[in-house]
Backbone as CSV, one residue per row, in Angstrom:
resi,resn,N_x,N_y,N_z,CA_x,CA_y,CA_z,C_x,C_y,C_z
1,MET,0.834,-1.201,0.000,0.000,0.000,0.000,0.872,1.255,0.000
2,LYS,1.876,1.271,0.892,2.763,2.427,0.969,3.546,2.607,-0.326
3,ALA,3.940,1.461,-0.939,4.679,1.546,-2.196,3.821,2.153,-3.292
4,GLY,2.532,1.781,-3.324,1.622,2.337,-4.324,1.433,3.824,-4.139
5,ILE,1.271,4.252,-2.883,1.114,5.677,-2.600,2.371,6.439,-2.999
6,TYR,3.557,5.825,-2.739,4.814,6.484,-3.104,4.937,6.648,-4.609
7,ARG,4.549,5.597,-5.367,4.612,5.692,-6.826,3.650,6.751,-7.346
8,LEU,2.450,6.819,-6.731,1.476,7.822,-7.140,1.998,9.230,-6.883
9,GLU,2.640,9.445,-5.731,3.209,10.759,-5.416,4.286,11.138,-6.416
10,ARG,5.102,10.142,-6.857,6.145,10.430,-7.829,5.541,10.826,-9.173
11,VAL,4.466,10.147,-9.592,3.806,10.483,-10.859,3.231,11.888,-10.808
12,VAL,2.550,12.222,-9.686,1.974,13.558,-9.542,3.053,14.623,-9.571
13,ALA,4.161,14.388,-8.863,5.255,15.355,-8.833,5.865,15.532,-10.213
14,ARG,6.031,14.408,-10.972,6.602,14.497,-12.314,5.705,15.305,-13.236
15,ARG,4.381,15.051,-13.167,3.451,15.791,-14.014,3.412,17.268,-13.642
16,SER,3.521,17.574,-12.352,3.532,18.973,-11.922,4.736,19.694,-12.490
17,ARG,5.910,19.023,-12.484,7.113,19.642,-13.039,6.966,19.872,-14.540
18,LEU,6.350,18.900,-15.245,6.137,19.064,-16.678,5.224,20.236,-16.965
19,HIS,4.164,20.381,-16.165,3.245,21.509,-16.352,3.961,22.830,-16.124
20,CYS,4.789,22.903,-15.080,5.532,24.132,-14.795,6.493,24.464,-15.933
21,HIS,7.186,23.436,-16.468,8.109,23.673,-17.570,7.374,24.145,-18.806
22,ALA,6.185,23.555,-19.065,5.410,23.968,-20.229,4.965,25.418,-20.105
23,LEU,4.468,25.797,-18.915,4.040,27.177,-18.703,5.211,28.143,-18.833
24,ALA,6.366,27.755,-18.309,7.545,28.614,-18.422,7.953,28.782,-19.882
25,GLY,7.862,27.705,-20.670,8.192,27.797,-22.083,7.254,28.704,-22.837
26,ILE,5.946,28.605,-22.548,4.957,29.473,-23.194,5.229,30.929,-22.844
27,ALA,5.502,31.204,-21.568,5.778,32.577,-21.143,7.020,33.127,-21.838
28,ALA,8.069,32.297,-21.964,9.287,32.752,-22.616,9.043,33.057,-24.090
29,CYS,8.264,32.200,-24.768,7.951,32.440,-26.181,7.172,33.733,-26.353
30,MET,6.231,33.996,-25.437,5.439,35.216,-25.524,6.306,36.453,-25.335
31,LEU,7.278,36.372,-24.417,8.151,37.523,-24.179,9.055,37.780,-25.382
32,VAL,9.583,36.697,-25.983,10.452,36.864,-27.147,9.675,37.426,-28.323
33,ALA,8.444,36.871,-28.530,7.629,37.339,-29.646,7.216,38.788,-29.466
34,GLY,7.062,39.207,-28.197,6.619,40.567,-27.943,7.697,41.611,-28.139
35,SER,8.941,41.199,-28.315,10.014,42.174,-28.440,9.992,42.919,-29.764
36,ALA,9.208,42.409,-30.757,9.187,43.050,-32.065,8.333,44.306,-32.090
37,GLY,7.546,44.534,-31.044,6.702,45.723,-30.993,5.293,45.442,-31.464
38,ALA,4.391,46.378,-31.192,2.989,46.194,-31.518,2.765,46.354,-33.018
39,ARG,1.774,45.629,-33.557,1.440,45.769,-34.963,0.312,46.782,-35.115
40,GLU,0.141,47.257,-36.321,-0.887,48.252,-36.582,-2.267,47.604,-36.618
41,ARG,-3.276,48.359,-36.181,-4.654,47.883,-36.166,-5.539,48.900,-36.855
42,GLY,-6.609,48.382,-37.500,-7.520,49.261,-38.207,-8.559,49.871,-37.281
43,ASP,-9.523,50.567,-37.894,-10.565,51.244,-37.123,-11.714,50.321,-36.740
44,PHE,-11.758,49.112,-37.326,-12.841,48.172,-37.087,-12.288,46.929,-36.410
45,HIS,-13.037,46.397,-35.452,-12.556,45.269,-34.667,-13.635,44.192,-34.595
46,PHE,-13.257,42.947,-34.929,-14.141,41.784,-34.754,-13.377,40.695,-34.020
47,ARG,-14.056,40.015,-33.092,-13.400,38.970,-32.300,-14.349,37.809,-32.067
48,ALA,-13.826,36.597,-32.212,-14.549,35.376,-31.865,-13.664,34.572,-30.928
49,ARG,-14.189,34.175,-29.791,-13.366,33.499,-28.781,-14.060,32.253,-28.236
50,LEU,-13.243,31.346,-27.674,-13.740,30.123,-27.052,-12.767,29.714,-25.962
51,GLY,-13.296,29.322,-24.798,-12.445,28.898,-23.691,-13.029,27.730,-22.928
52,LEU,-12.171,26.954,-22.280,-12.563,25.813,-21.456,-11.825,25.897,-20.124
53,GLY,-12.494,25.474,-19.043,-11.841,25.527,-17.742,-12.673,24.913,-16.647
54,LEU,-12.452,25.394,-15.437,-13.157,24.918,-14.258,-13.842,26.077,-13.561
55,GLY,-14.899,25.776,-12.845,-15.616,26.815,-12.124,-16.523,26.217,-11.067
56,ARG,-17.479,27.033,-10.609,-18.465,26.580,-9.635,-19.829,27.073,-10.065
57,ALA,-20.806,26.227,-9.870,-22.196,26.579,-10.163,-23.004,26.458,-8.881
58,GLU,-23.889,27.417,-8.653,-24.731,27.403,-7.460,-26.201,27.406,-7.872
59,VAL,-26.915,26.388,-7.420,-28.362,26.313,-7.598,-28.965,26.022,-6.228
60,THR,-29.882,26.859,-5.786,-30.543,26.722,-4.477,-29.552,26.711,-3.325
61,GLY,-28.458,27.461,-3.464,-27.498,27.546,-2.371,-26.514,26.413,-2.305
62,GLU,-26.630,25.408,-3.187,-25.722,24.277,-3.202,-24.681,24.481,-4.295
63,TYR,-23.397,24.366,-3.929,-22.314,24.576,-4.875,-21.867,23.246,-5.477
64,SER,-21.449,23.302,-6.728,-20.905,22.147,-7.412,-19.694,22.580,-8.220
65,THR,-18.522,21.981,-7.956,-17.351,22.240,-8.787,-17.585,21.618,-10.148
66,THR,-17.288,22.358,-11.187,-17.803,21.951,-12.488,-16.863,22.298,-13.624
67,ALA,-17.022,21.573,-14.732,-16.374,21.961,-15.984,-17.138,23.143,-16.563
68,THR,-16.397,24.105,-17.099,-16.982,25.355,-17.590,-16.448,25.673,-18.977
69,ALA,-17.327,26.185,-19.832,-16.936,26.647,-21.159,-17.540,28.028,-21.389
70,ASP,-16.860,28.845,-22.187,-17.397,30.162,-22.513,-17.063,30.512,-23.964
71,PHE,-17.903,31.358,-24.556,-17.655,31.820,-25.912,-18.101,33.269,-26.026
72,GLY,-17.683,33.932,-27.096,-18.100,35.310,-27.299,-17.841,35.770,-28.723
73,PHE,-18.718,36.643,-29.220,-18.539,37.303,-30.516,-18.671,38.802,-30.276
74,ALA,-17.623,39.545,-30.598,-17.583,40.976,-30.305,-17.268,41.763,-31.558
75,VAL,-17.837,42.965,-31.642,-17.569,43.858,-32.757,-17.660,45.293,-32.260
76,GLY,-16.772,46.144,-32.778,-16.797,47.531,-32.344,-15.669,48.341,-32.931
77,PRO,-15.658,49.652,-32.669,-14.647,50.550,-33.225,-13.425,50.674,-32.315
78,ALA,-12.308,51.030,-32.917,-11.100,51.355,-32.164,-11.160,52.819,-31.753
79,LEU,-11.054,53.076,-30.458,-11.046,54.463,-29.973,-9.680,55.108,-30.119
80,SER,-8.643,54.278,-30.146,-7.272,54.757,-30.333,-6.432,53.577,-30.804
81,GLU,-5.117,53.753,-30.896,-4.247,52.660,-31.297,-4.229,51.535,-30.280
82,ARG,-4.580,51.831,-29.045,-4.503,50.836,-27.978,-5.867,50.366,-27.459
83,VAL,-6.899,51.167,-27.615,-8.187,50.893,-26.954,-9.267,50.595,-27.989
84,VAL,-10.016,49.503,-27.748,-11.138,49.109,-28.594,-12.392,49.050,-27.736
85,LEU,-13.453,49.691,-28.198,-14.772,49.619,-27.570,-15.622,48.653,-28.383
86,TYR,-16.316,47.723,-27.727,-17.060,46.711,-28.473,-18.368,46.334,-27.766
87,GLY,-19.282,45.817,-28.551,-20.447,45.136,-28.036,-20.256,43.643,-28.229
88,GLU,-20.718,42.830,-27.271,-20.424,41.395,-27.328,-21.652,40.551,-26.989
89,PHE,-21.847,39.504,-27.787,-22.788,38.433,-27.468,-21.970,37.292,-26.897
90,PHE,-22.260,36.857,-25.669,-21.420,35.868,-25.014,-22.262,34.812,-24.292
91,GLY,-21.620,33.713,-23.958,-22.312,32.637,-23.266,-21.382,31.875,-22.351
92,ILE,-21.967,31.264,-21.320,-21.239,30.431,-20.366,-22.040,29.147,-20.164
93,ALA,-21.371,28.016,-20.185,-22.015,26.728,-19.918,-21.272,26.025,-18.790
94,ALA,-22.023,25.436,-17.864,-21.412,24.760,-16.716,-22.186,23.492,-16.395
95,VAL,-21.468,22.417,-16.122,-22.081,21.150,-15.717,-22.346,21.196,-14.221
96,ILE,-23.547,20.767,-13.809,-23.890,20.709,-12.390,-24.287,19.289,-12.018
97,SER,-24.201,18.976,-10.744,-24.577,17.645,-10.271,-25.058,17.729,-8.828
98,GLU,-25.952,16.840,-8.480,-26.445,16.667,-7.111,-27.041,17.942,-6.538
99,ALA,-27.813,18.659,-7.346,-28.542,19.829,-6.860,-29.982,19.446,-6.566
100,ASP,-30.519,19.917,-5.478,-31.881,19.594,-5.069,-32.712,20.865,-5.075
101,VAL,-33.523,21.044,-6.106,-34.356,22.228,-6.234,-35.663,21.957,-5.499
102,GLU,-35.704,22.290,-4.219,-36.830,21.903,-3.387,-38.128,22.597,-3.785
103,ASP,-38.076,23.926,-4.006,-39.298,24.653,-4.320,-39.908,24.217,-5.641
104,SER,-39.057,23.774,-6.573,-39.569,23.341,-7.869,-39.774,21.831,-7.923
105,LEU,-39.495,21.140,-6.797,-39.690,19.700,-6.686,-38.926,18.941,-7.764
106,VAL,-37.682,19.355,-7.990,-36.845,18.712,-8.992,-35.527,18.310,-8.355
107,GLU,-35.148,17.059,-8.509,-33.866,16.568,-8.019,-32.947,16.353,-9.219
108,ILE,-31.782,17.013,-9.226,-30.886,16.983,-10.368,-29.709,16.072,-10.070
109,ASP,-29.590,14.949,-10.804,-28.404,14.114,-10.695,-27.267,14.701,-11.526
110,GLN,-27.612,15.189,-12.706,-26.636,15.870,-13.543,-27.387,16.787,-14.489
111,GLY,-26.849,17.960,-14.718,-27.497,18.912,-15.602,-26.514,19.932,-16.108
112,VAL,-27.023,20.884,-16.884,-26.195,21.923,-17.469,-26.874,23.274,-17.275
113,VAL,-26.098,24.257,-16.837,-26.553,25.648,-16.813,-25.993,26.341,-18.046
114,ARG,-26.878,26.890,-18.867,-26.455,27.636,-20.056,-26.862,29.093,-19.873
115,THR,-25.883,29.975,-19.970,-26.107,31.412,-19.797,-25.771,32.147,-21.084
116,LEU,-26.682,33.005,-21.540,-26.440,33.859,-22.702,-26.571,35.311,-22.273
117,GLY,-25.770,36.181,-22.883,-25.812,37.577,-22.487,-25.391,38.522,-23.598
118,LEU,-25.749,39.780,-23.415,-25.339,40.872,-24.289,-24.684,41.938,-23.423
119,GLY,-23.534,42.434,-23.869,-22.853,43.426,-23.051,-21.935,44.304,-23.863
120,ILE,-21.269,45.207,-23.173,-20.283,46.087,-23.772,-18.961,45.908,-23.032
121,GLY,-17.874,46.271,-23.703,-16.582,46.102,-23.060,-15.495,46.922,-23.713
122,LEU,-14.308,46.839,-23.100,-13.117,47.530,-23.582,-11.951,46.553,-23.633
123,THR,-11.106,46.726,-24.655,-9.848,45.989,-24.749,-8.702,46.979,-24.850
124,TYR,-7.667,46.758,-24.051,-6.474,47.611,-24.068,-5.284,46.774,-24.516
125,TYR,-4.563,47.247,-25.548,-3.390,46.571,-26.083,-2.123,47.296,-25.641
126,THR,-1.103,46.511,-25.301,0.204,47.073,-24.953,1.109,47.082,-26.183
127,ASP,2.313,47.636,-26.034,3.265,47.679,-27.139,3.710,46.287,-27.576
128,SER,3.655,45.311,-26.688,4.088,43.947,-27.012,2.936,43.062,-27.454
129,ASP,1.759,43.671,-27.794,0.574,42.954,-28.263,-0.063,42.089,-27.183
130,CYS,0.277,42.321,-25.931,-0.525,41.750,-24.853,-1.794,42.595,-24.718
131,TYR,-2.842,42.002,-24.191,-4.090,42.748,-24.069,-4.811,42.400,-22.775
132,PHE,-5.628,43.354,-22.344,-6.490,43.199,-21.179,-7.906,43.591,-21.608
133,SER,-8.861,42.771,-21.273,-10.213,42.969,-21.786,-11.233,42.731,-20.682
134,GLY,-12.312,43.515,-20.708,-13.388,43.347,-19.733,-14.741,43.572,-20.372
135,THR,-15.716,42.706,-20.047,-17.078,42.789,-20.575,-18.067,42.751,-19.423
136,LEU,-19.114,43.558,-19.507,-20.189,43.553,-18.518,-21.512,43.647,-19.269
137,GLY,-22.472,42.790,-18.894,-23.721,42.789,-19.634,-24.872,42.165,-18.874
138,VAL,-26.002,42.050,-19.558,-27.231,41.455,-19.028,-27.301,40.003,-19.488
139,THR,-27.616,39.090,-18.565,-27.634,37.666,-18.884,-28.944,37.021,-18.439
140,GLN,-29.212,35.860,-19.014,-30.300,35.000,-18.577,-29.820,33.560,-18.659
141,ALA,-30.116,32.763,-17.653,-29.638,31.383,-17.579,-30.786,30.405,-17.811
142,GLU,-30.447,29.290,-18.407,-31.382,28.190,-18.637,-30.823,26.942,-17.981
143,LEU,-31.650,26.239,-17.256,-31.232,25.038,-16.538,-31.816,23.812,-17.223
144,ASP,-30.938,22.947,-17.730,-31.336,21.692,-18.366,-31.064,20.573,-17.369
145,PHE,-32.111,19.930,-16.887,-31.968,18.960,-15.803,-31.304,17.663,-16.250
146,ASN,-31.392,17.345,-17.537,-30.719,16.158,-18.065,-30.364,16.415,-19.516
147,PRO,-29.148,16.881,-19.809,-28.796,17.275,-21.176,-28.766,16.125,-22.164
148,TYR,-28.793,14.864,-21.671,-28.738,13.710,-22.558,-30.133,13.219,-22.957
149,ASP,-31.176,13.852,-22.442,-32.546,13.464,-22.736,-33.307,14.698,-23.202
150,SER,-33.720,14.703,-24.462,-34.388,15.874,-25.034,-35.778,16.090,-24.458
151,ASP,-36.334,15.109,-23.755,-37.687,15.228,-23.207,-37.709,15.764,-21.783
152,THR,-36.559,16.063,-21.209,-36.527,16.538,-19.823,-36.936,17.996,-19.735
153,THR,-37.304,18.403,-18.526,-37.793,19.760,-18.294,-36.638,20.756,-18.261
154,GLU,-36.856,21.916,-18.849,-35.909,23.008,-18.773,-36.592,24.202,-18.123
155,ALA,-35.819,25.017,-17.419,-36.369,26.186,-16.739,-35.442,27.363,-16.956
156,GLU,-36.009,28.564,-17.053,-35.240,29.778,-17.242,-35.282,30.639,-15.995
157,THR,-34.163,31.304,-15.734,-34.102,32.238,-14.620,-34.591,33.607,-15.093
158,GLY,-34.624,34.547,-14.167,-34.845,35.931,-14.546,-33.551,36.525,-15.093
159,PHE,-33.595,37.803,-15.454,-32.400,38.459,-15.977,-31.434,38.784,-14.837
160,GLY,-30.151,38.773,-15.187,-29.131,39.051,-14.190,-27.947,39.762,-14.806
161,LEU,-26.831,39.707,-14.096,-25.612,40.401,-14.481,-24.515,39.384,-14.740
162,GLY,-23.763,39.594,-15.812,-22.673,38.686,-16.125,-21.597,39.377,-16.923
163,GLY,-20.495,38.678,-17.124,-19.406,39.255,-17.901,-18.117,38.492,-17.689
164,SER,-16.989,39.157,-17.987,-15.702,38.487,-17.890,-14.566,39.502,-17.834
165,LEU,-13.418,39.039,-17.362,-12.155,39.776,-17.375,-11.098,38.847,-17.968
166,ALA,-10.274,39.373,-18.878,-9.312,38.525,-19.563,-7.970,39.222,-19.699
167,ALA,-6.920,38.400,-19.796,-5.573,38.862,-20.113,-4.961,37.854,-21.068
168,GLY,-4.281,38.351,-22.112,-3.719,37.428,-23.088,-2.676,38.081,-23.964
169,ARG,-2.291,37.351,-24.990,-1.263,37.792,-25.939,-1.746,37.488,-27.344
170,GLU,-1.682,38.481,-28.227,-2.135,38.311,-29.607,-0.951,38.158,-30.542
171,PHE,-1.067,37.227,-31.499,-0.028,36.967,-32.482,-0.581,37.263,-33.874
172,ALA,0.233,37.871,-34.718,-0.207,38.255,-36.058,-0.223,37.038,-36.977
173,LEU,-1.366,36.832,-37.652,-1.480,35.808,-38.691,-1.474,36.422,-40.081
174,GLY,-1.643,37.720,-40.146,-1.673,38.446,-41.405,-1.755,39.929,-41.131
175,PRO,-1.880,40.757,-42.185,-1.933,42.211,-41.975,-3.065,42.659,-41.059
176,ASN,-4.223,41.996,-41.148,-5.381,42.389,-40.348,-5.945,41.252,-39.499
177,LEU,-5.248,40.131,-39.457,-5.759,38.948,-38.765,-4.821,38.553,-37.637
178,GLY,-5.393,38.228,-36.475,-4.589,37.834,-35.328,-5.191,36.662,-34.581
179,PHE,-4.356,35.976,-33.818,-4.790,34.874,-32.957,-4.283,35.136,-31.552
180,GLY,-5.164,35.047,-30.573,-4.790,35.323,-29.197,-4.922,34.124,-28.290
181,LEU,-4.011,33.999,-27.330,-4.100,33.032,-26.240,-4.399,33.803,-24.967
182,GLU,-5.348,33.327,-24.159,-5.792,34.130,-23.027,-6.247,33.283,-21.855
183,ALA,-6.249,33.915,-20.684,-6.898,33.400,-19.479,-8.054,34.344,-19.177
184,ARG,-9.221,33.782,-18.837,-10.422,34.604,-18.665,-11.207,34.148,-17.435
185,ALA,-11.600,35.115,-16.613,-12.498,34.866,-15.488,-13.908,35.256,-15.921
186,VAL,-14.864,34.334,-15.771,-16.244,34.557,-16.224,-17.187,34.437,-15.037
187,PHE,-18.332,35.138,-15.118,-19.331,35.025,-14.061,-20.706,35.369,-14.612
188,SER,-21.725,34.853,-13.943,-23.111,35.181,-14.252,-23.929,34.987,-12.991
189,VAL,-24.703,36.002,-12.608,-25.548,35.959,-11.415,-26.976,36.250,-11.859
190,ASN,-27.858,35.262,-11.748,-29.219,35.385,-12.245,-30.241,35.112,-11.152
191,ASP,-31.235,35.989,-11.068,-32.295,35.856,-10.077,-33.282,34.778,-10.511
192,LYS,-34.145,34.372,-9.586,-35.143,33.355,-9.904,-36.127,33.896,-10.943
193,GLY,-36.709,32.992,-11.714,-37.687,33.360,-12.733,-39.029,32.707,-12.463
194,ASP,-39.924,32.822,-13.437,-41.257,32.238,-13.286,-41.220,30.720,-13.274
195,GLU,-40.263,30.118,-14.004,-40.201,28.663,-14.109,-39.314,28.036,-13.046
196,LEU,-38.399,28.802,-12.493,-37.458,28.284,-11.501,-37.449,29.222,-10.319
197,GLU,-37.856,28.729,-9.168,-38.001,29.583,-7.994,-36.714,29.708,-7.195
198,GLU,-35.581,29.594,-7.881,-34.296,29.719,-7.207,-33.333,30.497,-8.097
199,SER,-32.376,31.166,-7.487,-31.356,31.881,-8.245,-30.268,30.911,-8.720
200,VAL,-29.574,31.296,-9.771,-28.500,30.482,-10.345,-27.271,31.366,-10.524
201,THR,-26.135,30.921,-10.015,-24.879,31.657,-10.121,-23.806,30.745,-10.690
202,VAL,-23.045,31.254,-11.654,-21.944,30.509,-12.257,-20.722,31.412,-12.324
203,TYR,-19.571,30.899,-11.945,-18.322,31.623,-12.146,-17.196,30.619,-12.346
204,GLY,-16.175,31.037,-13.096,-15.088,30.115,-13.377,-13.899,30.802,-14.016
205,LEU,-12.866,30.013,-14.270,-11.642,30.466,-14.909,-11.379,29.562,-16.106
206,THR,-11.235,30.153,-17.291,-11.036,29.376,-18.506,-9.749,29.795,-19.211
207,LEU,-9.215,28.869,-19.985,-8.077,29.122,-20.866,-8.560,28.876,-22.287
208,GLY,-8.225,29.787,-23.200,-8.741,29.625,-24.542,-8.016,30.471,-25.555
209,GLY,-8.653,30.579,-26.708,-8.095,31.342,-27.792,-9.126,32.206,-28.468
210,GLN,-8.658,33.145,-29.275,-9.565,34.019,-29.999,-8.957,34.390,-31.353
211,ILE,-9.851,34.570,-32.320,-9.477,35.070,-33.629,-9.938,36.520,-33.719
212,THR,-9.064,37.421,-34.116,-9.420,38.833,-34.218,-9.150,39.338,-35.624
213,PHE,-10.023,40.236,-36.060,-9.852,40.921,-37.334,-9.880,42.415,-37.068
214,HIS,-8.855,43.122,-37.483,-8.746,44.566,-37.245,-8.830,45.311,-38.582
């Protein structure tokens, strides 16, 4: 038993070192690539992004650690060489489990919270093509009690507040086309609705990429 635990600890330690080395390599590549200076951007900005990560979902006060995904489509004008103002359609999806919706008399073994929203935001670019971005908007969440069965009941919350904060690095793919790698914190807080007598909250941290056209 002790030998098995020791081998498991060695595997975990080895994988942790590999992850640290990989992150250090990515950071070094980003710093080297950023030494060439910022590229020129046009007056029009379009962005499509997708991220995957971990988060927490709360239904009826019960928390569940969950897999989380987010996406967004943004478009807007450049206010300056560094700042872009945009409107964004975005969404967050989170897997939930073992939630007991007492007021609605529904017991959830596994389900999905899907949040859609509309908001506005700003992106700031540095000289090395790193960027910082923030979105704030109005959201509404839908709770699917069993995503593998199309006949199961779904319920919608009332409107709430949601958005995200991101930091990343953009790489040029062409004169007006770029690809970004980013870390993003997402959240959505929705009040109870007519179909669901409980509030739903989702927040998480995702890693992903985005395609931008300037």
